[in-house]
C-alpha positions, 0 to 999 in steps of 0.5 A: 943948467941941470945938475944931473949927469947924462948916462950914455947907454949906447952910441957910435958918436964921436965924444965931442958930438956926444957932449953936444947931444947931452948938453942940448938935452940939458938946455932943452930940459931947462927951457921946457917942462919935463912932460913936454917931450915933443918940444924937448925933442924938437929943440935938440933936433933943430940944434943938431940940424943947425950944427951938423946939417939936416936929417937929424931925428930925436925921440924923447920919453920915459918909455918907447920902442924903435927900429931905425937905420942911421948913418955911421957915427951919428947915433946916441941913446942916453938917460938924463933925469927921468927921460931917455933920449935917442938922437940919430941921423937917418940913413937910406936903406938900399 
């Protein structure tokens, strides 16, 4: 496990789910090269889909922009090591 601690920048997730997100990111960084952001994101997405049901999205990188609609209580944006992580469950606009 990485020694670094995640810094949550913004979230509306319950505390337990926040810990699951940062822990999943830490495990992914232990498993994949830090430059392999696609595999890191896929690992986190698959873990959240398995635990919390399908529909989760994950973006990982050093710099990115985004605009999205998410289900209430399912969004977190945090930093761990040199990367930023965005995890959320998509919601339909209607």
